[in-house]
All heavy atoms as a GROMACS GRO file, in nm:
protein
  603
    1MET      N    1   7.837 -16.492  -6.930
    1MET     CA    2   7.863 -16.448  -6.804
    1MET      C    3   7.731 -16.408  -6.731
    1MET      O    4   7.644 -16.356  -6.787
    1MET     CB    5   7.950 -16.320  -6.822
    1MET     CG    6   7.994 -16.264  -6.681
    1MET     SD    7   8.154 -16.179  -6.705
    1MET     CE    8   8.237 -16.261  -6.581
    2ASP      N    9   7.724 -16.446  -6.600
    2ASP     CA   10   7.605 -16.419  -6.528
    2ASP      C   11   7.628 -16.295  -6.437
    2ASP      O   12   7.720 -16.296  -6.358
    2ASP     CB   13   7.576 -16.551  -6.446
    2ASP     CG   14   7.455 -16.524  -6.363
    2ASP    OD1   15   7.362 -16.454  -6.397
    2ASP    OD2   16   7.451 -16.603  -6.262
    3TYR      N   17   7.534 -16.202  -6.454
    3TYR     CA   18   7.546 -16.081  -6.374
    3TYR      C   19   7.444 -16.072  -6.257
    3TYR      O   20   7.414 -15.972  -6.202
    3TYR     CB   21   7.528 -15.962  -6.462
    3TYR     CG   22   7.645 -15.942  -6.558
    3TYR    CD1   23   7.631 -15.962  -6.693
    3TYR    CD2   24   7.771 -15.915  -6.513
    3TYR    CE1   25   7.727 -15.953  -6.785
    3TYR    CE2   26   7.876 -15.893  -6.606
    3TYR     CZ   27   7.855 -15.913  -6.740
    3TYR     OH   28   7.954 -15.906  -6.825
    4SER      N   29   7.363 -16.184  -6.234
    4SER     CA   30   7.270 -16.185  -6.138
    4SER      C   31   7.311 -16.148  -5.993
    4SER      O   32   7.225 -16.106  -5.912
    4SER     CB   33   7.201 -16.328  -6.135
    4SER     OG   34   7.284 -16.416  -6.100
    5HIS      N   35   7.433 -16.161  -5.965
    5HIS     CA   36   7.497 -16.137  -5.834
    5HIS      C   37   7.520 -15.982  -5.815
    5HIS      O   38   7.545 -15.943  -5.711
    5HIS     CB   39   7.612 -16.216  -5.805
    5HIS     CG   40   7.720 -16.193  -5.898
    5HIS    ND1   41   7.734 -16.237  -6.020
    5HIS    CD2   42   7.841 -16.118  -5.875
    5HIS    CE1   43   7.844 -16.198  -6.081
    5HIS    NE2   44   7.906 -16.126  -5.993
    6LEU      N   45   7.514 -15.914  -5.924
    6LEU     CA   46   7.537 -15.760  -5.925
    6LEU      C   47   7.411 -15.691  -5.902
    6LEU      O   48   7.311 -15.724  -5.961
    6LEU     CB   49   7.623 -15.726  -6.050
    6LEU     CG   50   7.747 -15.790  -6.069
    6LEU    CD1   51   7.806 -15.747  -6.204
    6LEU    CD2   52   7.847 -15.764  -5.959
    7ASN      N   53   7.429 -15.560  -5.842
    7ASN     CA   54   7.309 -15.480  -5.841
    7ASN      C   55   7.322 -15.385  -5.950
    7ASN      O   56   7.415 -15.381  -6.030
    7ASN     CB   57   7.299 -15.414  -5.700
    7ASN     CG   58   7.427 -15.327  -5.671
    7ASN    OD1   59   7.471 -15.254  -5.752
    7ASN    ND2   60   7.464 -15.320  -5.552
    8VAL      N   61   7.219 -15.303  -5.970
    8VAL     CA   62   7.208 -15.208  -6.082
    8VAL      C   63   7.331 -15.111  -6.082
    8VAL      O   64   7.384 -15.080  -6.191
    8VAL     CB   65   7.073 -15.144  -6.091
    8VAL    CG1   66   7.076 -15.029  -6.200
    8VAL    CG2   67   6.960 -15.238  -6.114
    9ARG      N   68   7.362 -15.060  -5.970
    9ARG     CA   69   7.469 -14.966  -5.956
    9ARG      C   70   7.599 -15.032  -6.008
    9ARG      O   71   7.682 -14.965  -6.076
    9ARG     CB   72   7.484 -14.921  -5.816
    9ARG     CG   73   7.592 -14.813  -5.797
    9ARG     CD   74   7.580 -14.771  -5.646
    9ARG     NE   75   7.671 -14.652  -5.641
    9ARG     CZ   76   7.683 -14.578  -5.528
    9ARG    NH1   77   7.615 -14.610  -5.422
    9ARG    NH2   78   7.766 -14.481  -5.526
   10GLU      N   79   7.622 -15.160  -5.973
   10GLU     CA   80   7.736 -15.226  -6.022
   10GLU      C   81   7.749 -15.248  -6.168
   10GLU      O   82   7.847 -15.230  -6.234
   10GLU     CB   83   7.754 -15.353  -5.946
   10GLU     CG   84   7.784 -15.337  -5.790
   10GLU     CD   85   7.778 -15.462  -5.711
   10GLU    OE1   86   7.695 -15.550  -5.744
   10GLU    OE2   87   7.850 -15.468  -5.608
   11LEU      N   88   7.622 -15.275  -6.215
   11LEU     CA   89   7.609 -15.289  -6.361
   11LEU      C   90   7.647 -15.159  -6.436
   11LEU      O   91   7.704 -15.166  -6.540
   11LEU     CB   92   7.470 -15.339  -6.412
   11LEU     CG   93   7.438 -15.485  -6.366
   11LEU    CD1   94   7.290 -15.504  -6.393
   11LEU    CD2   95   7.526 -15.585  -6.434
   12LYS      N   96   7.606 -15.052  -6.372
   12LYS     CA   97   7.636 -14.917  -6.440
   12LYS      C   98   7.792 -14.892  -6.438
   12LYS      O   99   7.838 -14.826  -6.521
   12LYS     CB  100   7.570 -14.809  -6.372
   12LYS     CG  101   7.418 -14.804  -6.393
   12LYS     CD  102   7.339 -14.704  -6.322
   12LYS     CE  103   7.191 -14.708  -6.349
   12LYS     NZ  104   7.109 -14.597  -6.293
   13VAL      N  105   7.854 -14.935  -6.334
   13VAL     CA  106   7.998 -14.926  -6.331
   13VAL      C  107   8.061 -15.003  -6.449
   13VAL      O  108   8.157 -14.952  -6.506
   13VAL     CB  109   8.062 -14.969  -6.190
   13VAL    CG1  110   8.206 -14.973  -6.191
   13VAL    CG2  111   8.007 -14.882  -6.080
   14ILE      N  112   8.017 -15.118  -6.475
   14ILE     CA  113   8.066 -15.203  -6.584
   14ILE      C  114   8.042 -15.128  -6.713
   14ILE      O  115   8.124 -15.122  -6.797
   14ILE     CB  116   8.009 -15.338  -6.583
   14ILE    CG1  117   8.056 -15.418  -6.458
   14ILE    CG2  118   8.043 -15.415  -6.706
   14ILE    CD1  119   7.981 -15.559  -6.435
   15CYS      N  120   7.918 -15.069  -6.725
   15CYS     CA  121   7.900 -14.989  -6.845
   15CYS      C  122   7.994 -14.875  -6.861
   15CYS      O  123   8.044 -14.847  -6.972
   15CYS     CB  124   7.748 -14.946  -6.839
   15CYS     SG  125   7.623 -15.062  -6.873
   16LYS      N  126   8.027 -14.810  -6.748
   16LYS     CA  127   8.116 -14.697  -6.760
   16LYS      C  128   8.268 -14.746  -6.808
   16LYS      O  129   8.335 -14.688  -6.884
   16LYS     CB  130   8.130 -14.626  -6.630
   16LYS     CG  131   8.012 -14.539  -6.601
   16LYS     CD  132   8.029 -14.454  -6.476
   16LYS     CE  133   7.905 -14.369  -6.447
   16LYS     NZ  134   7.921 -14.283  -6.341
   17PHE      N  135   8.300 -14.867  -6.759
   17PHE     CA  136   8.423 -14.938  -6.798
   17PHE      C  137   8.426 -14.943  -6.948
   17PHE      O  138   8.530 -14.921  -7.014
   17PHE     CB  139   8.444 -15.067  -6.727
   17PHE     CG  140   8.561 -15.146  -6.788
   17PHE    CD1  141   8.685 -15.121  -6.743
   17PHE    CD2  142   8.536 -15.246  -6.876
   17PHE    CE1  143   8.794 -15.188  -6.790
   17PHE    CE2  144   8.644 -15.312  -6.928
   17PHE     CZ  145   8.777 -15.286  -6.879
   18PHE      N  146   8.317 -14.987  -7.007
   18PHE     CA  147   8.305 -15.003  -7.152
   18PHE      C  148   8.275 -14.871  -7.229
   18PHE      O  149   8.258 -14.875  -7.342
   18PHE     CB  150   8.202 -15.114  -7.190
   18PHE     CG  151   8.258 -15.252  -7.168
   18PHE    CD1  152   8.200 -15.329  -7.066
   18PHE    CD2  153   8.351 -15.312  -7.252
   18PHE    CE1  154   8.251 -15.454  -7.040
   18PHE    CE2  155   8.403 -15.436  -7.227
   18PHE     CZ  156   8.344 -15.516  -7.133
   19LYS      N  157   8.263 -14.760  -7.147
   19LYS     CA  158   8.236 -14.630  -7.211
   19LYS      C  159   8.100 -14.633  -7.279
   19LYS      O  160   8.092 -14.576  -7.391
   19LYS     CB  161   8.347 -14.583  -7.298
   19LYS     CG  162   8.484 -14.572  -7.219
   19LYS     CD  163   8.592 -14.535  -7.314
   19LYS     CE  164   8.719 -14.526  -7.226
   19LYS     NZ  165   8.841 -14.515  -7.301
   20ILE      N  166   8.002 -14.696  -7.221
   20ILE     CA  167   7.864 -14.700  -7.268
   20ILE      C  168   7.789 -14.586  -7.203
   20ILE      O  169   7.785 -14.576  -7.081
   20ILE     CB  170   7.808 -14.833  -7.234
   20ILE    CG1  171   7.880 -14.955  -7.294
   20ILE    CG2  172   7.661 -14.832  -7.278
   20ILE    CD1  173   7.830 -15.088  -7.238
   21GLU      N  174   7.727 -14.505  -7.282
   21GLU     CA  175   7.642 -14.401  -7.242
   21GLU      C  176   7.500 -14.461  -7.198
   21GLU      O  177   7.446 -14.536  -7.270
   21GLU     CB  178   7.623 -14.294  -7.343
   21GLU     CG  179   7.740 -14.214  -7.374
   21GLU     CD  180   7.722 -14.097  -7.460
   21GLU    OE1  181   7.607 -14.049  -7.471
   21GLU    OE2  182   7.814 -14.054  -7.534
   22ILE      N  183   7.476 -14.438  -7.073
   22ILE     CA  184   7.348 -14.504  -7.022
   22ILE      C  185   7.228 -14.403  -7.014
   22ILE      O  186   7.250 -14.302  -6.946
   22ILE     CB  187   7.377 -14.556  -6.875
   22ILE    CG1  188   7.500 -14.648  -6.880
   22ILE    CG2  189   7.246 -14.628  -6.831
   22ILE    CD1  190   7.543 -14.672  -6.737
   23PRO      N  191   7.132 -14.423  -7.095
   23PRO     CA  192   7.020 -14.337  -7.086
   23PRO      C  193   6.946 -14.346  -6.959
   23PRO      O  194   6.939 -14.449  -6.898
   23PRO     CB  195   6.923 -14.374  -7.203
   23PRO     CG  196   7.003 -14.476  -7.290
   23PRO     CD  197   7.108 -14.521  -7.199
   24GLN      N  198   6.890 -14.231  -6.911
   24GLN     CA  199   6.816 -14.234  -6.782
   24GLN      C  200   6.696 -14.324  -6.796
   24GLN      O  201   6.633 -14.331  -6.900
   24GLN     CB  202   6.779 -14.094  -6.748
   24GLN     CG  203   6.714 -14.081  -6.607
   24GLN     CD  204   6.711 -13.941  -6.557
   24GLN    OE1  205   6.776 -13.851  -6.615
   24GLN    NE2  206   6.652 -13.919  -6.447
   25GLY      N  207   6.676 -14.397  -6.689
   25GLY     CA  208   6.560 -14.488  -6.691
   25GLY      C  209   6.593 -14.631  -6.755
   25GLY      O  210   6.503 -14.708  -6.769
   26THR      N  211   6.713 -14.649  -6.775
   26THR     CA  212   6.755 -14.774  -6.821
   26THR      C  213   6.738 -14.895  -6.728
   26THR      O  214   6.778 -14.869  -6.606
   26THR     CB  215   6.906 -14.779  -6.881
   26THR    OG1  216   6.909 -14.676  -6.973
   26THR    CG2  217   6.944 -14.907  -6.943
   27ARG      N  218   6.675 -14.997  -6.758
   27ARG     CA  219   6.653 -15.104  -6.661
   27ARG      C  220   6.756 -15.208  -6.670
   27ARG      O  221   6.835 -15.219  -6.750
   27ARG     CB  222   6.514 -15.171  -6.689
   27ARG     CG  223   6.399 -15.061  -6.671
   27ARG     CD  224   6.267 -15.119  -6.699
   27ARG     NE  225   6.165 -15.029  -6.701
   27ARG     CZ  226   6.084 -15.005  -6.588
   27ARG    NH1  227   6.107 -15.064  -6.483
   27ARG    NH2  228   5.994 -14.903  -6.606
   28ARG      N  229   6.753 -15.300  -6.562
   28ARG     CA  230   6.861 -15.398  -6.546
   28ARG      C  231   6.886 -15.490  -6.675
   28ARG      O  232   6.988 -15.516  -6.712
   28ARG     CB  233   6.818 -15.492  -6.429
   28ARG     CG  234   6.915 -15.597  -6.407
   28ARG     CD  235   6.875 -15.690  -6.288
   28ARG     NE  236   6.986 -15.784  -6.270
   28ARG     CZ  237   7.092 -15.751  -6.181
   28ARG    NH1  238   7.085 -15.648  -6.108
   28ARG    NH2  239   7.180 -15.841  -6.168
   29PRO      N  240   6.767 -15.544  -6.733
   29PRO     CA  241   6.788 -15.616  -6.853
   29PRO      C  242   6.852 -15.551  -6.972
   29PRO      O  243   6.941 -15.601  -7.046
   29PRO     CB  244   6.647 -15.665  -6.894
   29PRO     CG  245   6.561 -15.654  -6.778
   29PRO     CD  246   6.624 -15.537  -6.695
   30GLN      N  247   6.828 -15.421  -6.974
   30GLN     CA  248   6.889 -15.336  -7.081
   30GLN      C  249   7.034 -15.320  -7.053
   30GLN      O  250   7.112 -15.323  -7.140
   30GLN     CB  251   6.808 -15.205  -7.096
   30GLN     CG  252   6.671 -15.218  -7.138
   30GLN     CD  253   6.588 -15.088  -7.122
   30GLN    OE1  254   6.611 -15.015  -7.018
   30GLN    NE2  255   6.503 -15.060  -7.216
   31LEU      N  256   7.064 -15.298  -6.924
   31LEU     CA  257   7.211 -15.280  -6.884
   31LEU      C  258   7.281 -15.395  -6.918
   31LEU      O  259   7.396 -15.400  -6.971
   31LEU     CB  260   7.222 -15.245  -6.735
   31LEU     CG  261   7.174 -15.110  -6.690
   31LEU    CD1  262   7.167 -15.103  -6.543
   31LEU    CD2  263   7.260 -14.997  -6.754
   32GLU      N  264   7.231 -15.519  -6.880
   32GLU     CA  265   7.296 -15.648  -6.916
   32GLU      C  266   7.310 -15.669  -7.064
   32GLU      O  267   7.423 -15.704  -7.109
   32GLU     CB  268   7.216 -15.762  -6.852
   32GLU     CG  269   7.224 -15.767  -6.702
   32GLU     CD  270   7.153 -15.881  -6.641
   32GLU    OE1  271   7.109 -15.981  -6.710
   32GLU    OE2  272   7.131 -15.878  -6.523
   33ALA      N  273   7.216 -15.633  -7.137
   33ALA     CA  274   7.233 -15.638  -7.284
   33ALA      C  275   7.336 -15.548  -7.343
   33ALA      O  276   7.419 -15.597  -7.423
   33ALA     CB  277   7.097 -15.606  -7.349
   34LEU      N  278   7.344 -15.426  -7.283
   34LEU     CA  279   7.453 -15.332  -7.342
   34LEU      C  280   7.587 -15.392  -7.303
   34LEU      O  281   7.680 -15.384  -7.383
   34LEU     CB  282   7.428 -15.203  -7.264
   34LEU     CG  283   7.314 -15.119  -7.315
   34LEU    CD1  284   7.301 -14.997  -7.227
   34LEU    CD2  285   7.338 -15.076  -7.455
   35ILE      N  286   7.602 -15.455  -7.185
   35ILE     CA  287   7.731 -15.513  -7.154
   35ILE      C  288   7.765 -15.625  -7.238
   35ILE      O  289   7.883 -15.646  -7.272
   35ILE     CB  290   7.731 -15.552  -6.999
   35ILE    CG1  291   7.715 -15.428  -6.910
   35ILE    CG2  292   7.854 -15.634  -6.966
   35ILE    CD1  293   7.692 -15.453  -6.763
   36TYR      N  294   7.666 -15.714  -7.257
   36TYR     CA  295   7.689 -15.825  -7.353
   36TYR      C  296   7.735 -15.786  -7.487
   36TYR      O  297   7.832 -15.846  -7.550
   36TYR     CB  298   7.582 -15.923  -7.372
   36TYR     CG  299   7.542 -15.999  -7.236
   36TYR    CD1  300   7.412 -16.010  -7.184
   36TYR    CD2  301   7.634 -16.080  -7.172
   36TYR    CE1  302   7.386 -16.074  -7.066
   36TYR    CE2  303   7.609 -16.146  -7.062
   36TYR     CZ  304   7.482 -16.152  -7.007
   36TYR     OH  305   7.448 -16.223  -6.894
   37MET      N  306   7.667 -15.688  -7.543
   37MET     CA  307   7.706 -15.621  -7.670
   37MET      C  308   7.845 -15.564  -7.668
   37MET      O  309   7.916 -15.585  -7.763
   37MET     CB  310   7.600 -15.528  -7.714
   37MET     CG  311   7.469 -15.587  -7.748
   37MET     SD  312   7.336 -15.482  -7.793
   37MET     CE  313   7.403 -15.326  -7.838
   38ALA      N  314   7.885 -15.495  -7.568
   38ALA     CA  315   8.018 -15.440  -7.548
   38ALA      C  316   8.120 -15.546  -7.541
   38ALA      O  317   8.228 -15.541  -7.613
   38ALA     CB  318   8.028 -15.353  -7.436
   39GLN      N  319   8.096 -15.650  -7.479
   39GLN     CA  320   8.192 -15.773  -7.470
   39GLN      C  321   8.206 -15.835  -7.599
   39GLN      O  322   8.323 -15.863  -7.641
   39GLN     CB  323   8.148 -15.874  -7.361
   39GLN     CG  324   8.158 -15.818  -7.220
   39GLN     CD  325   8.097 -15.927  -7.127
   39GLN    OE1  326   7.994 -15.987  -7.156
   39GLN    NE2  327   8.143 -15.916  -6.993
   40ALA      N  328   8.100 -15.847  -7.667
   40ALA     CA  329   8.107 -15.916  -7.808
   40ALA      C  330   8.181 -15.817  -7.902
   40ALA      O  331   8.262 -15.869  -7.980
   40ALA     CB  332   7.968 -15.937  -7.860
   41TYR      N  333   8.153 -15.694  -7.893
   41TYR     CA  334   8.235 -15.598  -7.977
   41TYR      C  335   8.382 -15.603  -7.954
   41TYR      O  336   8.459 -15.607  -8.044
   41TYR     CB  337   8.180 -15.451  -7.958
   41TYR     CG  338   8.242 -15.353  -8.041
   41TYR    CD1  339   8.217 -15.338  -8.175
   41TYR    CD2  340   8.345 -15.276  -7.993
   41TYR    CE1  341   8.277 -15.241  -8.251
   41TYR    CE2  342   8.413 -15.178  -8.065
   41TYR     CZ  343   8.376 -15.169  -8.194
   41TYR     OH  344   8.439 -15.077  -8.268
   42SER      N  345   8.413 -15.610  -7.816
   42SER     CA  346   8.556 -15.607  -7.779
   42SER      C  347   8.625 -15.748  -7.837
   42SER      O  348   8.733 -15.748  -7.879
   42SER     CB  349   8.574 -15.611  -7.630
   42SER     OG  350   8.533 -15.490  -7.582
   43ALA      N  351   8.551 -15.859  -7.820
   43ALA     CA  352   8.595 -15.989  -7.869
   43ALA      C  353   8.628 -15.982  -8.024
   43ALA      O  354   8.715 -16.038  -8.073
   43ALA     CB  355   8.501 -16.092  -7.834
   44MET      N  356   8.534 -15.918  -8.094
   44MET     CA  357   8.540 -15.919  -8.239
   44MET      C  358   8.668 -15.827  -8.275
   44MET      O  359   8.725 -15.855  -8.370
   44MET     CB  360   8.414 -15.856  -8.297
   44MET     CG  361   8.300 -15.956  -8.291
   44MET     SD  362   8.326 -16.111  -8.367
   44MET     CE  363   8.320 -16.068  -8.540
   45ALA      N  364   8.686 -15.718  -8.202
   45ALA     CA  365   8.794 -15.639  -8.235
   45ALA      C  366   8.942 -15.711  -8.206
   45ALA      O  367   9.021 -15.694  -8.291
   45ALA     CB  368   8.799 -15.516  -8.139
   46ILE      N  369   8.939 -15.800  -8.107
   46ILE     CA  370   9.058 -15.876  -8.091
   46ILE      C  371   9.078 -15.980  -8.193
   46ILE      O  372   9.185 -15.991  -8.244
   46ILE     CB  373   9.048 -15.958  -7.948
   46ILE    CG1  374   9.053 -15.843  -7.828
   46ILE    CG2  375   9.154 -16.064  -7.928
   46ILE    CD1  376   9.016 -15.901  -7.698
   47ILE      N  377   8.959 -16.046  -8.232
   47ILE     CA  378   8.976 -16.140  -8.349
   47ILE      C  379   9.025 -16.073  -8.472
   47ILE      O  380   9.107 -16.119  -8.548
   47ILE     CB  381   8.839 -16.212  -8.370
   47ILE    CG1  382   8.814 -16.305  -8.252
   47ILE    CG2  383   8.836 -16.285  -8.499
   47ILE    CD1  384   8.665 -16.355  -8.246
   48ASP      N  385   8.971 -15.950  -8.503
   48ASP     CA  386   9.013 -15.877  -8.624
   48ASP      C  387   9.165 -15.837  -8.616
   48ASP      O  388   9.234 -15.850  -8.706
   48ASP     CB  389   8.933 -15.744  -8.638
   48ASP     CG  390   8.796 -15.778  -8.686
   48ASP    OD1  391   8.758 -15.880  -8.745
   48ASP    OD2  392   8.713 -15.683  -8.680
   49ALA      N  393   9.207 -15.803  -8.501
   49ALA     CA  394   9.355 -15.762  -8.479
   49ALA      C  395   9.438 -15.884  -8.504
   49ALA      O  396   9.536 -15.889  -8.565
   49ALA     CB  397   9.379 -15.708  -8.342
   50TYR      N  398   9.389 -16.004  -8.451
   50TYR     CA  399   9.454 -16.129  -8.463
   50TYR      C  400   9.462 -16.172  -8.614
   50TYR      O  401   9.579 -16.204  -8.656
   50TYR     CB  402   9.397 -16.248  -8.384
   50TYR     CG  403   9.462 -16.368  -8.397
   50TYR    CD1  404   9.578 -16.403  -8.329
   50TYR    CD2  405   9.402 -16.476  -8.486
   50TYR    CE1  406   9.639 -16.523  -8.345
   50TYR    CE2  407   9.460 -16.602  -8.485
   50TYR     CZ  408   9.580 -16.626  -8.427
   50TYR     OH  409   9.639 -16.753  -8.434
   51ASN      N  410   9.352 -16.156  -8.680
   51ASN     CA  411   9.350 -16.198  -8.826
   51ASN      C  412   9.434 -16.102  -8.909
   51ASN      O  413   9.510 -16.153  -8.997
   51ASN     CB  414   9.211 -16.193  -8.875
   51ASN     CG  415   9.133 -16.308  -8.826
   51ASN    OD1  416   9.179 -16.415  -8.796
   51ASN    ND2  417   8.990 -16.296  -8.827
   52TYR      N  418   9.446 -15.975  -8.869
   52TYR     CA  419   9.522 -15.878  -8.937
   52TYR      C  420   9.679 -15.921  -8.923
   52TYR      O  421   9.750 -15.911  -9.017
   52TYR     CB  422   9.502 -15.728  -8.885
   52TYR     CG  423   9.592 -15.625  -8.952
   52TYR    CD1  424   9.554 -15.570  -9.072
   52TYR    CD2  425   9.718 -15.591  -8.892
   52TYR    CE1  426   9.641 -15.476  -9.129
   52TYR    CE2  427   9.794 -15.499  -8.943
   52TYR     CZ  428   9.755 -15.440  -9.069
   52TYR     OH  429   9.844 -15.354  -9.123
   53THR      N  430   9.716 -15.944  -8.796
   53THR     CA  431   9.844 -15.986  -8.760
   53THR      C  432   9.889 -16.104  -8.850
   53THR      O  433   9.997 -16.101  -8.896
   53THR     CB  434   9.854 -16.014  -8.609
   53THR    OG1  435   9.826 -15.900  -8.536
   53THR    CG2  436  10.002 -16.052  -8.574
   54LEU      N  437   9.801 -16.206  -8.862
   54LEU     CA  438   9.834 -16.324  -8.936
   54LEU      C  439   9.853 -16.294  -9.080
   54LEU      O  440   9.943 -16.356  -9.148
   54LEU     CB  441   9.718 -16.428  -8.915
   54LEU     CG  442   9.714 -16.502  -8.783
   54LEU    CD1  443   9.601 -16.593  -8.785
   54LEU    CD2  444   9.843 -16.572  -8.752
   55GLU      N  445   9.770 -16.198  -9.129
   55GLU     CA  446   9.788 -16.166  -9.276
   55GLU      C  447   9.909 -16.076  -9.311
   55GLU      O  448   9.956 -16.080  -9.416
   55GLU     CB  449   9.662 -16.092  -9.319
   55GLU     CG  450   9.538 -16.184  -9.313
   55GLU     CD  451   9.414 -16.104  -9.347
   55GLU    OE1  452   9.420 -15.985  -9.367
   55GLU    OE2  453   9.308 -16.157  -9.335
   56HIS      N  454   9.954 -16.005  -9.209
   56HIS     CA  455  10.063 -15.896  -9.245
   56HIS      C  456  10.189 -15.920  -9.179
   56HIS      O  457  10.276 -15.847  -9.203
   56HIS     CB  458   9.999 -15.759  -9.205
   56HIS     CG  459   9.885 -15.718  -9.283
   56HIS    ND1  460   9.761 -15.748  -9.256
   56HIS    CD2  461   9.881 -15.654  -9.402
   56HIS    CE1  462   9.675 -15.706  -9.353
   56HIS    NE2  463   9.749 -15.644  -9.436
   57ILE      N  464  10.205 -16.024  -9.100
   57ILE     CA  465  10.332 -16.057  -9.043
   57ILE      C  466  10.386 -16.181  -9.095
   57ILE      O  467  10.314 -16.294  -9.104
   57ILE     CB  468  10.329 -16.066  -8.884
   57ILE    CG1  469  10.294 -15.929  -8.833
   57ILE    CG2  470  10.461 -16.118  -8.827
   57ILE    CD1  471  10.284 -15.923  -8.673
   58SER      N  472  10.503 -16.177  -9.158
   58SER     CA  473  10.548 -16.300  -9.214
   58SER      C  474  10.602 -16.408  -9.104
   58SER      O  475  10.616 -16.380  -8.998
   58SER     CB  476  10.682 -16.261  -9.303
   58SER     OG  477  10.789 -16.225  -9.220
   59GLN      N  478  10.614 -16.530  -9.161
   59GLN     CA  479  10.646 -16.634  -9.085
   59GLN      C  480  10.790 -16.606  -9.019
   59GLN      O  481  10.821 -16.642  -8.907
   59GLN     CB  482  10.646 -16.770  -9.153
   59GLN     CG  483  10.672 -16.901  -9.069
   59GLN     CD  484  10.575 -16.921  -8.957
   59GLN    OE1  485  10.453 -16.889  -8.985
   59GLN    NE2  486  10.612 -16.949  -8.838
   60GLU      N  487  10.877 -16.548  -9.096
   60GLU     CA  488  11.019 -16.523  -9.051
   60GLU      C  489  11.008 -16.423  -8.932
   60GLU      O  490  11.087 -16.435  -8.833
   60GLU     CB  491  11.097 -16.461  -9.150
   60GLU     CG  492  11.135 -16.556  -9.277
   60GLU     CD  493  11.016 -16.570  -9.379
   60GLU    OE1  494  10.936 -16.472  -9.400
   60GLU    OE2  495  11.002 -16.674  -9.438
   61ASP      N  496  10.924 -16.318  -8.938
   61ASP     CA  497  10.912 -16.230  -8.832
   61ASP      C  498  10.859 -16.300  -8.701
   61ASP      O  499  10.911 -16.276  -8.595
   61ASP     CB  500  10.809 -16.116  -8.864
   61ASP     CG  501  10.860 -16.027  -8.974
   61ASP    OD1  502  10.978 -16.014  -8.990
   61ASP    OD2  503  10.776 -15.963  -9.038
   62ILE      N  504  10.766 -16.386  -8.715
   62ILE     CA  505  10.710 -16.456  -8.604
   62ILE      C  506  10.816 -16.548  -8.544
   62ILE      O  507  10.836 -16.555  -8.430
   62ILE     CB  508  10.587 -16.540  -8.654
   62ILE    CG1  509  10.472 -16.451  -8.688
   62ILE    CG2  510  10.549 -16.641  -8.527
   62ILE    CD1  511  10.355 -16.526  -8.743
   63SER      N  512  10.893 -16.612  -8.624
   63SER     CA  513  11.012 -16.697  -8.585
   63SER      C  514  11.110 -16.613  -8.503
   63SER      O  515  11.165 -16.653  -8.403
   63SER     CB  516  11.077 -16.769  -8.691
   63SER     OG  517  10.994 -16.863  -8.756
   64GLY      N  518  11.142 -16.496  -8.552
   64GLY     CA  519  11.232 -16.413  -8.491
   64GLY      C  520  11.181 -16.361  -8.353
   64GLY      O  521  11.256 -16.369  -8.256
   65ILE      N  522  11.052 -16.331  -8.346
   65ILE     CA  523  10.998 -16.299  -8.215
   65ILE      C  524  11.001 -16.414  -8.116
   65ILE      O  525  11.047 -16.393  -7.998
   65ILE     CB  526  10.849 -16.252  -8.229
   65ILE    CG1  527  10.847 -16.118  -8.308
   65ILE    CG2  528  10.782 -16.240  -8.100
   65ILE    CD1  529  10.718 -16.082  -8.363
   66VAL      N  530  10.975 -16.537  -8.159
   66VAL     CA  531  10.974 -16.653  -8.076
   66VAL      C  532  11.120 -16.683  -8.026
   66VAL      O  533  11.143 -16.706  -7.916
   66VAL     CB  534  10.920 -16.778  -8.145
   66VAL    CG1  535  10.938 -16.901  -8.064
   66VAL    CG2  536  10.771 -16.750  -8.168
   67ASN      N  537  11.214 -16.669  -8.120
   67ASN     CA  538  11.356 -16.689  -8.085
   67ASN      C  539  11.394 -16.581  -7.973
   67ASN      O  540  11.471 -16.628  -7.894
   67ASN     CB  541  11.443 -16.692  -8.211
   67ASN     CG  542  11.429 -16.813  -8.291
   67ASN    OD1  543  11.372 -16.916  -8.248
   67ASN    ND2  544  11.459 -16.795  -8.424
   68SER      N  545  11.368 -16.464  -7.994
   68SER     CA  546  11.408 -16.361  -7.908
   68SER      C  547  11.350 -16.384  -7.770
   68SER      O  548  11.412 -16.355  -7.656
   68SER     CB  549  11.380 -16.226  -7.951
   68SER     OG  550  11.240 -16.198  -7.958
   69LEU      N  551  11.230 -16.428  -7.761
   69LEU     CA  552  11.157 -16.465  -7.637
   69LEU      C  553  11.233 -16.590  -7.568
   69LEU      O  554  11.259 -16.578  -7.451
   69LEU     CB  555  11.009 -16.488  -7.651
   69LEU     CG  556  10.923 -16.379  -7.688
   69LEU    CD1  557  10.779 -16.424  -7.727
   69LEU    CD2  558  10.918 -16.277  -7.578
   70GLU      N  559  11.264 -16.683  -7.654
   70GLU     CA  560  11.340 -16.792  -7.587
   70GLU      C  561  11.476 -16.750  -7.546
   70GLU      O  562  11.519 -16.800  -7.432
   70GLU     CB  563  11.350 -16.904  -7.692
   70GLU     CG  564  11.219 -16.964  -7.728
   70GLU     CD  565  11.229 -17.074  -7.845
   70GLU    OE1  566  11.337 -17.074  -7.911
   70GLU    OE2  567  11.135 -17.156  -7.866
   71ASP      N  568  11.545 -16.664  -7.618
   71ASP     CA  569  11.678 -16.621  -7.562
   71ASP      C  570  11.661 -16.542  -7.436
   71ASP      O  571  11.752 -16.548  -7.349
   71ASP     CB  572  11.737 -16.539  -7.672
   71ASP     CG  573  11.780 -16.618  -7.798
   71ASP    OD1  574  11.789 -16.748  -7.779
   71ASP    OD2  575  11.800 -16.558  -7.908
   72SER      N  576  11.566 -16.459  -7.424
   72SER     CA  577  11.546 -16.376  -7.310
   72SER      C  578  11.512 -16.467  -7.184
   72SER      O  579  11.552 -16.431  -7.072
   72SER     CB  580  11.444 -16.280  -7.318
   72SER     OG  581  11.312 -16.334  -7.335
   73GLU      N  582  11.440 -16.579  -7.202
   73GLU     CA  583  11.410 -16.668  -7.103
   73GLU      C  584  11.542 -16.746  -7.046
   73GLU      O  585  11.556 -16.766  -6.926
   73GLU     CB  586  11.304 -16.768  -7.140
   73GLU     CG  587  11.162 -16.719  -7.161
   73GLU     CD  588  11.064 -16.816  -7.194
   73GLU    OE1  589  11.109 -16.931  -7.231
   73GLU    OE2  590  10.953 -16.794  -7.212
   74LYS      N  591  11.628 -16.772  -7.138
   74LYS     CA  592  11.758 -16.837  -7.107
   74LYS      C  593  11.851 -16.751  -7.019
   74LYS      O  594  11.932 -16.807  -6.948
   74LYS     CB  595  11.824 -16.886  -7.238
   74LYS     CG  596  11.752 -16.996  -7.300
   74LYS     CD  597  11.827 -17.027  -7.429
   74LYS     CE  598  11.746 -17.143  -7.502
   74LYS     NZ  599  11.812 -17.175  -7.641
   75GLY      N  600  11.838 -16.624  -7.031
   75GLY     CA  601  11.919 -16.555  -6.945
   75GLY      C  602  11.964 -16.419  -6.982
   75GLY      O  603  12.033 -16.341  -6.942
   0.00000   0.00000   0.00000
């Protein structure tokens, strides 16, 4: 993701979204690095949750969920 179009204030808002504490005097490259790290951490958490789901939910449960979704779409 390219943040070159954002100013430092906007980068700080993104940091607040990710609940990153910003030390005073933090410069633009550091803000961008913190955001990249937060995005990577969020992505890894999603992958871990997905892997956990695959390991702990049976195929029958998944089929039941898919069938109930299909039934709800029909009406």
